[in-house]
C-alpha positions in Angstrom: 104.5 173.5 118.3 107.8 172.8 118.1 109.9 174.7 116.3 111.5 173.2 112.9 115.8 173.5 113.3 115.6 174.5 109.5 116.7 177.5 109.4 115.6 180.5 107.0 118.1 182.0 104.1 120.4 184.7 106.4 119.5 188.2 105.6 123.3 188.7 106.0 126.3 189.3 104.2 128.7 188.3 106.6 128.4 184.8 107.5 130.0 184.7 110.9 127.3 184.3 113.1 125.7 181.4 111.2 129.0 179.5 110.9 129.5 179.8 114.3 126.2 178.3 115.3 126.3 175.1 117.3 125.7 172.2 115.1 121.7 171.6 114.8 121.5 168.6 116.5 123.3 170.3 119.5 120.6 172.6 119.8 117.9 172.8 122.3 113.8 172.0 121.0 112.2 175.1 120.7 108.7 175.8 122.0 105.8 178.0 120.3 103.1 177.1 121.6 101.7 180.6 122.4 99.8 182.3 120.1 101.8 185.7 120.6 104.7 183.4 120.0 104.4 182.9 116.2 106.6 185.3 114.5 107.0 185.7 110.6 110.1 184.1 109.1 111.2 187.5 107.8 112.2 190.1 111.3 113.9 192.9 112.7 112.8 193.0 116.3 113.9 196.8 116.5 112.4 197.5 113.5 109.2 195.6 114.7 109.1 196.9 118.0 109.2 200.9 116.7 106.6 199.9 114.0 104.5 199.1 116.5 105.2 201.9 118.7 103.8 203.9 115.5 101.0 202.3 114.8 99.4 202.5 118.3 100.2 206.2 118.3 103.0 206.1 121.4 105.4 208.5 119.6 105.0 211.3 121.9 104.8 208.8 125.0 108.1 208.6 127.0 110.5 206.4 126.1 113.5 206.7 127.9 114.3 209.1 131.1 118.1 209.3 131.7 119.9 211.9 134.2 119.9 214.4 131.6 117.5 214.3 129.1 114.0 212.4 128.4 113.5 211.0 124.8 109.7 210.2 123.5 109.5 207.2 121.4 109.8 209.0 118.2 113.1 211.0 119.5 114.5 207.3 120.5 113.4 206.3 117.1 114.9 209.4 115.2 118.5 208.9 117.4 118.8 205.1 116.5 118.4 205.8 113.0 120.8 208.2 112.5 123.1 205.9 114.8 122.3 203.0 112.1 123.1 205.5 109.1 126.6 206.4 110.5 127.2 202.2 111.1 126.4 202.1 107.7 127.1 204.6 105.8 129.8 206.4 107.4 132.1 202.9 109.1 131.0 200.9 106.0 129.7 198.1 108.4 128.1 194.9 106.1 124.8 192.8 108.0 125.9 190.4 110.1 129.2 192.6 111.4 129.6 192.5 114.9 129.8 195.5 117.0 131.2 196.0 120.7 129.1 198.3 122.6 130.4 199.7 126.0 128.7 202.2 128.8 126.3 203.1 131.5 122.8 202.7 131.9 122.2 205.7 130.0 119.7 206.6 126.7 122.7 206.9 124.4 123.6 203.1 125.5 120.3 201.8 125.1 120.0 203.9 121.6 123.3 202.3 120.6 122.3 198.6 121.3 119.2 199.2 119.1 120.9 200.7 116.6 123.5 197.9 116.1 120.2 195.6 116.0 118.6 197.5 113.2 121.5 198.1 111.2 121.7 194.6 110.7 124.2 194.1 113.1 124.5 191.9 115.6 125.2 193.7 119.0 127.9 192.7 121.9 127.1 194.8 124.8 129.7 194.8 127.6 130.0 196.1 131.5 131.2 198.6 132.2 133.4 197.7 134.8 135.0 194.7 132.2 138.8 195.6 131.5 140.8 195.4 129.0 142.1 191.8 129.2 138.4 190.7 129.6 136.8 192.9 126.8 139.9 191.9 124.5 139.1 188.1 124.9 135.4 189.0 124.1 136.1 190.9 120.6 138.5 188.0 119.8 135.9 185.3 120.3 133.2 187.5 118.6 135.5 188.9 115.5 134.1 192.3 116.6 134.3 194.7 113.5 133.9 198.2 115.4 133.3 199.8 118.9 130.7 202.2 120.1 131.9 203.3 123.9 131.2 206.0 126.3 134.1 208.8 126.2 134.2 207.9 130.2 135.2 204.7 129.7 137.2 204.6 126.7 140.3 203.8 128.5 139.9 200.0 128.6 139.2 199.9 124.8 142.7 201.4 124.0 143.9 199.0 126.0 142.7 195.9 124.1 145.7 196.3 121.7 143.4 195.7 118.3 144.7 198.3 116.2 142.5 199.0 113.1 139.6 198.3 114.9 137.0 201.4 114.3 136.3 203.1 117.4 133.4 205.7 117.8 133.1 207.2 121.4 129.5 208.5 122.2 129.0 211.1 125.4 131.9 213.4 124.2 130.6 216.9 124.0 132.0 218.8 121.0 134.9 216.4 119.5 134.9 216.5 116.3 134.7 213.0 115.3 132.3 211.9 118.3 129.3 209.3 117.5 127.2 212.5 118.1 129.1 214.9 115.2 128.4 212.0 112.8 124.8 211.3 113.7 123.8 215.0 113.3 125.6 214.4 109.6 122.2 211.7 108.6 118.2 212.7 109.0 117.2 210.1 106.8 114.8 207.2 108.8 116.9 204.3 108.5 115.2 201.2 106.7 115.9 198.2 108.6 117.9 195.2 106.0 115.9 192.2 105.2 116.5 189.8 108.3 115.6 186.4 109.4 113.8 185.9 112.2 116.5 183.4 113.3 119.5 185.7 112.5 121.6 185.9 115.0 121.0 190.1 116.9 122.8 189.8 120.1 125.9 188.0 121.2 125.8 188.2 125.4 128.7 186.9 127.1 129.1 185.2 130.3 131.7 183.3 132.4 132.0 179.4 133.3 133.7 177.6 135.8 136.9 177.8 133.8 136.8 181.6 133.3 136.8 181.3 129.5 134.0 183.5 128.1 131.3 181.7 126.6 129.1 183.5 124.3 126.0 182.9 124.0 124.0 183.9 120.9 119.9 184.9 120.7 117.9 185.7 117.1 115.6 188.5 116.6 112.6 186.2 117.3 114.4 185.4 120.9 114.4 189.2 121.9 110.6 189.8 120.9 110.2 186.0 123.3 110.9 187.2 125.6 108.5 190.4 125.9 105.9 188.1 125.3 106.3 185.8 128.0 107.4 187.0 131.6 106.5 190.4 131.2 103.7 189.7 129.8 102.2 186.3 131.9 103.7 187.0 134.9 105.0 190.9 135.2 101.5 192.1 134.0 103.5 195.3 132.5 101.6 197.8 130.6 101.3 201.0 129.2 101.2 202.9 132.2 104.3 201.1 133.7 107.6 203.4 134.6 110.7 200.9 134.9 113.5 201.4 137.2 116.2 199.1 138.6 119.7 198.3 138.5 121.2 195.6 136.4 123.3 196.9 133.4 121.4 196.9 130.3 124.8 194.4 129.4 123.3 192.2 131.1 120.6 190.3 129.9 118.7 190.7 133.4 118.9 194.7 132.5 118.3 194.5 128.9 114.9 192.8 128.9 113.9 194.2 132.2 114.9 198.1 131.6 114.9 198.3 127.7 113.2 196.1 125.8 109.7 195.2 127.9 108.6 198.6 128.7 109.2 199.1 124.7 107.0 196.1 123.7 103.9 197.4 125.8 104.6 201.6 125.4 105.6 202.1 128.7 108.6 204.3 129.8 112.3 203.1 131.5 114.4 205.0 134.1 117.8 204.7 133.0 120.2 206.2 135.6 124.1 204.8 136.1 125.5 203.9 139.6 123.0 203.6 141.7 123.2 202.6 145.4 120.3 201.4 147.1 119.6 205.1 148.9 119.3 206.5 145.4 117.2 203.8 144.2 114.6 204.3 146.4 114.9 207.8 145.8 114.7 208.0 142.2 111.8 205.3 142.4 110.2 208.3 144.0 111.4 210.8 142.1 110.3 209.1 139.1 107.2 207.4 140.2 108.5 204.1 139.2 105.8 201.1 139.0 108.4 198.2 137.9 111.8 197.8 139.7 113.7 195.4 138.4 117.3 194.6 141.5 119.2 191.9 142.8 118.3 190.4 146.2 121.4 192.5 147.5 120.1 195.5 147.1 116.5 194.6 148.5 117.5 193.5 151.3 119.5 197.1 151.8 116.9 198.9 150.9 114.2 197.1 153.0 115.9 199.2 155.9 116.0 202.6 153.9 112.2 202.2 152.6 110.4 203.9 155.4 112.1 207.4 154.4 110.6 207.6 150.9 107.4 207.6 149.2 106.8 204.3 147.3 103.5 204.5 146.7 103.2 204.4 143.6 105.4 201.2 143.2 103.4 197.9 142.2 105.7 195.1 141.5 109.2 194.3 142.2 111.3 191.7 140.5 114.7 189.8 142.4 116.8 187.7 140.0 120.2 187.4 139.8 120.9 185.0 142.8 119.0 182.6 145.2 116.1 184.8 146.8 116.6 184.0 150.5 113.4 184.0 152.4 114.9 186.5 155.3 114.8 188.9 152.4 111.3 188.1 151.0 109.5 189.1 154.5 111.8 191.9 155.5 110.7 193.7 152.3 107.1 192.7 152.9 107.0 194.2 155.9 108.6 197.4 154.9 106.6 197.8 152.0 103.5 195.2 151.7 105.3 194.2 148.6 105.4 190.5 147.7 108.7 189.7 146.1 108.0 188.3 142.7 111.2 186.0 142.3 112.7 184.7 139.3 115.5 182.3 137.9 116.7 183.3 134.3 120.3 182.7 132.5 122.3 184.5 129.8 121.5 181.1 127.9 117.7 181.6 127.9 118.3 185.1 128.0 115.7 186.0 130.7 113.5 184.6 133.5 111.3 181.2 133.3 110.5 180.6 136.0 108.5 182.9 138.6 105.4 183.8 140.3 103.7 187.0 141.0 100.3 188.4 143.6 99.0 185.4 144.6 101.0 182.9 143.0 103.9 183.4 145.4 105.1 180.7 147.6 107.3 181.8 149.8 110.7 179.7 149.7 110.0 179.0 146.4 111.3 180.3 143.1 107.6 180.0 141.3 106.6 178.1 138.5 107.4 177.6 134.7 106.1 181.0 133.1 103.8 180.7 130.5 105.9 179.6 127.2 108.4 177.6 128.9 108.2 173.8 130.5 110.3 172.8 133.4 111.5 169.3 135.2 114.1 167.7 137.1 116.5 165.5 136.0 118.2 162.9 137.9 122.3 162.3 137.4 121.1 159.7 134.0 119.0 162.4 132.4 115.6 161.1 133.5 113.0 162.9 135.1 112.0 162.5 138.5 108.9 163.4 140.5 108.4 165.8 143.5 110.4 166.0 146.1 113.5 165.0 144.5 116.3 167.5 144.4 118.1 167.4 140.6 118.8 169.2 137.7 117.0 171.7 136.5 116.1 171.7 132.8 114.1 174.0 130.7 112.5 174.4 127.3 110.8 177.1 126.1 110.9 179.7 123.1 114.5 180.5 124.2 117.8 178.4 124.6 121.3 177.9 124.4 123.2 178.3 121.1 127.1 179.0 122.0 129.7 180.8 119.6 131.7 177.7 118.8 131.9 175.9 121.8 131.9 172.6 122.9 130.3 173.5 126.0 126.8 173.3 123.8 126.8 169.6 124.6 127.1 170.3 128.9 124.6 172.5 128.7 122.1 171.1 126.3 121.1 167.4 126.9 118.1 165.7 125.1 116.8 168.7 124.2 116.9 170.7 127.0 119.0 172.9 128.7 120.3 172.8 132.2 121.3 175.7 134.1 123.8 174.1 136.4 121.5 174.5 139.3 120.3 171.8 141.7 116.1 172.2 142.2 113.5 170.7 143.8 109.7 170.4 142.3 106.7 170.0 145.1 103.3 168.2 144.0 101.9 171.6 142.9 104.7 171.9 140.2 106.5 175.1 142.2 110.2 174.7 141.9 112.6 175.7 144.8 116.4 176.6 144.3 118.9 173.8 146.3 122.2 175.1 145.1 124.7 175.7 142.0 125.9 172.6 140.7 129.5 174.2 139.6 132.1 176.1 141.4 130.3 179.3 139.9 130.3 181.8 142.8 127.6 184.1 142.8 127.8 187.0 144.7 125.3 190.2 145.0 124.1 189.0 141.5 127.4 188.6 140.1 128.5 185.5 138.5 132.3 185.2 139.0 133.9 182.1 138.0 137.0 181.1 140.4 139.4 180.1 138.0 139.2 183.5 136.5 140.2 185.2 140.0 142.7 182.6 140.5 144.5 183.2 137.0 144.6 186.9 138.2 146.2 186.4 141.4 148.9 183.9 140.3 149.7 186.8 137.8 151.2 188.1 140.9 154.9 187.9 141.9 154.5 187.0 145.3 151.6 184.3 144.7 153.0 180.9 144.7 149.6 178.7 144.3 146.2 179.8 144.9 142.3 178.6 144.8 139.2 180.3 144.8 135.9 179.1 146.5 133.0 180.9 147.3 132.0 181.4 150.8 128.0 181.6 152.1 127.3 185.5 153.7 124.6 186.8 155.2 124.7 190.1 153.0 126.1 189.2 149.3 124.5 185.3 149.1 128.1 184.4 148.7 131.7 185.9 148.7 134.8 185.2 146.9 137.4 183.9 149.2 140.7 183.0 147.6 143.6 180.4 149.7 146.6 181.7 148.8 150.4 179.9 149.3 153.1 182.9 149.3 156.6 182.2 147.8 159.1 181.9 150.0 160.0 184.9 152.1 156.4 186.9 151.7 155.1 187.9 155.1 151.5 186.5 155.2 149.7 189.9 156.5 147.2 192.4 156.0 149.3 194.6 154.1 149.9 192.0 151.9 146.1 190.7 151.7 145.4 194.0 150.9 147.9 194.2 148.0 146.8 191.1 146.4 142.9 192.4 146.7 143.9 195.9 144.6 146.0 193.6 142.3 143.3 191.9 141.4 140.9 194.3 141.0 143.1 196.3 138.1 143.6 193.1 136.4 139.4 191.9 136.1 136.3 193.6 137.1 136.6 194.8 140.5 133.2 193.2 141.9 135.4 189.9 141.5 138.2 190.4 143.8 138.7 188.0 146.6 136.9 190.0 150.0 138.7 186.9 152.2 142.3 186.1 151.4 143.7 183.3 153.8 147.3 182.1 153.7 148.0 178.4 154.0 151.1 176.7 153.9 149.7 174.4 150.7 146.4 173.9 149.1 145.0 170.5 148.7 145.2 168.5 145.8 144.8 164.9 144.4 147.3 162.6 143.9 147.4 163.5 139.9 147.5 167.3 141.4 144.3 168.2 140.5 142.9 170.9 143.1 140.1 169.9 145.7 138.3 173.0 145.7 135.5 171.3 148.1 138.0 170.9 150.8 138.3 174.9 150.6 134.8 175.4 151.1 134.4 172.9 154.0 137.0 174.6 155.9 136.4 175.9 159.1 135.8 179.7 159.4 
């Protein structure tokens, strides 16, 4: 069944989101073949999650486990309703307004995201590591109307220089005007407004190869669709599961795996910030976690530490965010006896769309299309090719790319297919094998890093004349950011200079994007027209 491109009447007073969607002719084709993907035309996904929980008697079950608190489904629903009342009544936000949410993984961050959506507003979650310049760009592109921020992370929000933008801080004990203080004034249940299933409820930002952030727009039905595909058919999640992992809730990988997926089935989720491989293993042991979501980099390090912990409750481990090396898969299985569930997703697609679990796992392969999705390999002329040919991965399903007012929509969607930017190969049995990235994106420890963004930060340093940034293969992180720098006359090419440049970049943009390798050069390779030849930088001998 292919979804009609005709939109339902919006339930929003603020029409910004609808007006910012791509033209209908540039949308991907949407598939709703599975019975569970038949959603009603009027829908608020958060209200639906809580209503199902209530009807199924889950109110007293544990929903979220944090470092300092546990919330049952009933308590989480009450907290979400209080925050929604603050947004609509105290701040006077209209339906369709955008709210930037900033915080580390914790029950309050989760409640804020859910409350924004239930209130009929649009959540714009952001990672804790983002700096003021990056946050300002996101706020500008999404035309943000308010900010909910953890008190410990307010500095970069204050530095955004957006006067008049309402800001409420949470996790700020004793503050008279904190979000919690305002919540105390509301105890009535919040009735979700009438919203369309295809009203935008989430704008997630991802960086492209140009460094200019792309806002991906997702509907209420999309957030339910990802719950009804991968976790239902591949992961096999159930009410008895306890989910845990490292991806931030601001990443769609974390939003699904650590919040939406467990809520959909009545399970529990452990939300703890700043986990290391060792503390993640300790948390799995302490909370008897059954499902873990993290990147291959963590699994590589955890494999060496696993024998020190009781992981007997852990039944499924999901890897995504970067290609899973076979050596990592084998090391993890040797250490734990668990066959890794690999998966590929994309912010544009919202979550995992190719994967395999249990007896369906084939080492070296990402897997097969998750039920609800179809995939193929396209050649340079956009024609499907058969097994054994490397080409561009193309995907269709119940979710798909809709960029926020961005001409790059036409690059991502071709003839109804979503093109992820990955080079893949399919075998005769329909398994898909990752080969490489098609663009210049650097994927390091599960993070997508645009080289051009790092270049821009470096060029702000007074010692840098010009620079080029590429990814260098690394056995631990998949890739590391490598900067090739031409210094201005009189500046010494030394270890101290390299360290100064690294620290400078960390202060300009999210620290994980800094160049772990700095190489000084007399000049950069360029074409006759002045275009930087990054392939020559990548091919330079180490």
